[in-house]
C-alpha positions in Angstrom: 117.4 128.4 235.3 118.2 125.0 233.9 114.7 123.8 234.6 113.2 126.6 232.6 115.6 126.0 229.7 114.5 122.3 229.7 110.8 123.3 229.7 111.5 125.8 226.8 113.2 123.1 224.8 110.3 120.7 225.3 107.8 123.3 224.2 109.8 124.1 221.1 110.0 120.3 220.2 106.3 120.0 220.8 105.5 123.0 218.6 107.6 121.6 215.8 106.0 118.1 216.0 103.4 117.6 213.3 100.3 115.7 214.5 98.0 113.3 212.6 95.0 115.7 212.8 97.1 118.7 211.7 98.5 117.2 208.5 95.1 116.0 207.4 93.3 119.2 208.3 96.0 121.2 206.5 95.4 119.1 203.4 91.7 119.7 203.7 92.1 123.5 204.2 94.2 123.7 201.1 91.7 121.8 199.0 88.9 123.9 200.4 90.4 127.0 198.6 89.4 125.4 195.3 86.7 122.9 196.1 84.8 124.6 199.0 82.3 123.0 201.3 85.0 121.2 203.4 83.6 118.5 205.7 84.0 118.6 209.4 86.6 116.5 211.3 85.6 112.8 211.1 83.9 111.3 214.2 85.3 108.0 215.4 83.4 105.4 217.4 84.9 103.2 220.1 85.2 99.5 219.4 82.8 97.4 221.4 84.6 95.5 224.1 83.6 91.8 224.4 81.9 90.7 227.6 83.6 87.7 229.3 82.0 86.4 232.5 83.9 84.9 235.4 83.6 81.2 236.1 83.2 80.3 239.7 84.9 77.2 241.1 82.8 74.2 242.1 85.4 73.0 244.6 86.2 74.4 248.1 89.0 73.5 250.5 87.9 73.8 254.2 90.0 75.3 256.9 90.7 71.9 258.4 91.7 70.5 255.0 93.9 73.5 254.5 95.6 72.8 257.8 96.6 69.4 256.7 98.4 70.9 253.7 100.8 73.0 255.7 103.7 71.2 254.0 102.6 72.5 250.6 103.0 76.0 249.0 99.3 75.6 248.0 98.3 76.1 251.7 99.8 79.6 251.8 98.4 80.5 248.4 94.8 79.5 249.3 95.1 81.0 252.8 96.2 84.3 251.3 93.4 84.2 248.9 90.8 83.5 251.6 92.1 86.4 253.6 91.2 88.7 250.6 87.7 87.4 250.2 85.3 90.3 249.9 88.0 92.5 248.3 88.0 93.2 244.6 90.6 91.2 242.8 91.8 92.6 239.5 91.6 90.3 236.5 95.3 89.7 236.2 95.7 88.7 239.8 92.8 86.3 239.4 94.5 84.7 236.4 97.9 84.5 238.3 96.1 82.8 241.2 94.5 80.2 239.0 97.9 79.4 237.3 99.7 79.2 240.7 97.0 77.0 242.1 97.4 74.5 239.3 101.2 74.5 239.8 101.2 74.2 243.6 98.3 71.6 243.6 100.3 69.3 241.3 103.3 69.7 243.6 101.2 68.9 246.6 99.7 65.9 245.0 103.1 64.4 244.3 104.3 65.1 247.9 104.4 62.0 250.0 103.2 64.0 253.0 99.8 64.6 251.3 97.9 61.5 252.6 94.2 62.3 252.7 92.8 60.5 249.7 89.5 62.4 249.7 91.4 65.7 249.8 93.6 64.4 247.0 90.6 63.7 244.9 89.3 67.2 245.5 92.6 68.7 244.5 92.7 66.6 241.3 89.2 67.7 240.3 90.1 71.3 241.1 93.3 71.2 239.0 91.3 69.8 236.1 88.6 72.4 236.4 91.1 75.3 236.6 93.1 74.0 233.7 90.0 73.9 231.6 88.9 77.4 232.6 92.4 79.1 232.3 91.6 80.4 228.7 88.4 82.0 230.0 90.4 83.6 232.8 92.9 84.9 230.2 90.2 86.3 228.1 88.5 87.8 231.1 91.8 89.6 231.8 92.1 90.8 228.2 88.8 92.7 228.4 88.7 93.7 232.0 92.2 94.7 233.0 92.6 98.4 232.5 95.8 98.3 230.4 94.4 95.7 228.1 90.8 96.8 227.8 92.2 100.3 227.2 93.8 99.2 223.9 90.3 99.2 222.4 89.4 102.7 223.6 90.0 105.7 221.4 92.5 108.3 222.3 93.0 111.8 221.0 96.7 111.3 221.6 97.4 110.0 218.1 100.9 108.9 216.9 102.8 112.0 215.6 103.8 112.2 212.0 107.5 112.0 213.0 108.2 108.3 213.8 111.2 109.5 215.9 108.8 111.0 218.5 107.6 107.7 219.8 108.9 104.2 220.8 107.1 100.9 220.2 109.6 98.5 221.7 108.4 97.9 225.3 104.7 97.8 224.2 105.5 95.1 221.5 107.5 93.2 224.1 104.5 93.2 226.4 102.2 91.9 223.6 104.7 89.2 222.6 104.9 87.9 226.2 101.1 87.8 226.5 100.8 85.9 223.2 103.3 83.4 224.5 101.3 83.0 227.7 98.2 82.4 225.7 100.0 79.7 223.7 101.2 78.0 226.9 97.7 77.9 228.2 96.4 76.5 224.9 99.1 73.8 225.0 98.6 73.2 228.7 102.2 74.1 229.4 101.1 75.7 232.7 104.2 74.8 234.6 106.3 76.9 232.3 104.3 80.1 232.8 106.1 82.8 234.7 103.2 84.6 236.4 105.3 87.6 237.3 105.7 88.3 233.6 102.0 89.1 233.4 102.4 92.0 235.8 105.5 93.1 234.0 103.7 93.2 230.7 100.8 95.2 232.1 103.3 97.7 233.6 104.9 98.1 230.1 101.5 98.8 228.5 100.7 101.2 231.3 103.9 103.2 230.7 103.8 102.9 226.9 100.5 103.7 225.2 101.8 103.0 221.7 99.3 100.2 220.9 96.3 102.3 221.8 97.7 105.2 219.9 98.4 103.1 216.8 94.9 101.6 216.7 93.3 105.0 217.1 95.6 106.6 214.6 94.8 103.9 212.0 91.1 104.4 212.5 91.5 108.2 212.2 93.5 108.0 209.0 91.0 105.5 207.4 88.2 108.0 208.3 90.1 110.9 206.8 90.8 108.9 203.6 87.2 108.0 203.2 86.1 111.5 203.9 88.5 113.1 201.4 87.5 110.7 198.6 83.8 111.3 199.1 84.4 115.0 199.1 86.6 115.2 196.0 84.3 112.7 194.2 81.5 115.3 194.4 83.7 117.9 192.6 82.8 118.3 188.9 86.2 119.2 187.7 85.4 118.7 184.0 82.9 121.5 184.1 85.0 123.8 186.3 88.8 123.8 186.6 89.3 121.5 183.7 86.6 122.9 181.4 87.7 123.1 177.8 89.1 126.5 176.9 89.6 127.5 180.6 92.9 128.3 182.2 94.2 125.3 184.1 95.6 127.5 186.9 93.3 126.1 189.5 93.8 122.6 188.3 97.6 123.1 188.8 96.9 124.5 192.2 95.1 121.2 193.1 98.0 119.3 191.6 100.4 121.1 193.9 98.2 120.6 197.0 97.9 116.9 196.4 101.6 116.4 195.9 102.8 118.7 198.7 100.3 117.8 201.4 99.0 114.3 200.6 101.8 112.5 198.9 104.7 114.2 200.7 103.1 114.2 204.2 100.1 112.0 204.6 101.3 109.2 202.5 104.6 109.0 204.5 102.5 108.9 207.7 100.4 106.2 206.3 103.4 104.2 205.3 104.6 104.3 208.9 101.2 103.2 210.2 101.1 100.4 207.6 104.5 99.1 208.7 103.5 99.2 212.4 100.2 97.5 211.8 102.0 94.7 209.9 104.0 94.0 213.0 101.4 94.6 215.6 98.2 93.0 214.0 99.4 89.4 214.1 100.1 89.6 217.8 96.7 91.3 218.5 95.0 88.6 216.4 96.6 85.9 218.5 95.2 87.6 221.6 91.7 88.4 220.3 91.1 85.3 218.0 88.3 84.0 220.2 86.2 87.1 219.3 85.6 87.3 215.6 84.3 90.9 215.3 87.4 92.1 217.1 90.0 89.7 215.6 88.7 90.7 212.1 90.1 94.2 212.7 93.6 92.8 213.1 93.5 89.8 210.7 95.9 90.7 208.0 94.1 88.4 205.6 90.7 90.2 206.1 89.6 93.1 203.9 88.0 94.5 207.1 91.3 94.7 209.0 92.6 98.1 209.9 95.7 97.3 207.9 93.8 96.6 204.7 91.3 99.3 205.2 94.1 101.8 205.4 95.7 100.5 202.3 92.4 100.4 200.3 91.2 103.8 201.3 94.5 105.4 200.5 94.5 103.6 197.1 91.0 104.8 196.3 92.0 108.4 197.0 95.0 108.2 194.8 93.0 106.6 192.0 90.6 109.6 192.0 93.6 111.8 191.5 95.0 109.6 188.7 91.6 110.0 186.9 91.8 113.7 187.5 95.2 114.0 185.9 94.2 111.9 182.9 90.9 113.8 182.3 92.5 117.2 182.7 95.6 116.3 180.8 97.9 117.4 183.7 101.2 115.9 184.4 101.8 115.0 188.1 104.6 117.0 189.8 
């Protein structure tokens, strides 16, 4: 009985939650009663994911050499890696291996029990190589690990209009941690990287789809704003609802629709998206900065960013209505 009560409560909450598509389509339906010829739902396109290739190491440690490193943590790390050859290694595990190799190889080089000079030279060269390739490994993870690559893929599970229906905390924590790891790689502070935090961040992004929802929701709202403005711009109100000598009843209906469905609902939703993008975009820019087409979407200084596109398309739509009010001599509600 309690189980069914819980399910019923969840269904009621779901039914009462307004969704991004619903509030925009509602606005469109209301406008259509006066304007007619309503456009279809906007079609969104996935963002192209950058291609980052793996770099293969030029240095190998033989079984005999590995045996002479039994006193080092590096020995177990490489042995475990060798036992997994032929198996697919996910991008995050590959990055973690490279970071741990650098750490353990440095420890091994400073250990007095490591005496083979030729092997020490190989380790030094391997450390230098891996340090130089760590950023490539990090970028490879960004665009190949499911949880990170998925941030760029559209979802129909948009953020609801009610900001109390979702939580961004754990997803933002994950981004912040990945940004810090990238900075540590850039500054060559490899020893301070906690590799377990990489897995923890991916788990948070897997459990909390907020970032993907936000990016998709912003793209959707931008598309709706553009569509609405193009649609109303083709409406000759001066020769129809605002024609001299004609009753302004329909013009007042449009006034009510704009205030009730766009200003009161959609603008509030856009304000939420704007605030969230202002927080999230700088972190995503840090992660994607090596790829200009992608980073441009989250560069708050760029007119092409989702944040500024959202602001601009909303502004353009409101300006049309301001011109409508002025030309029709109607006072906004």
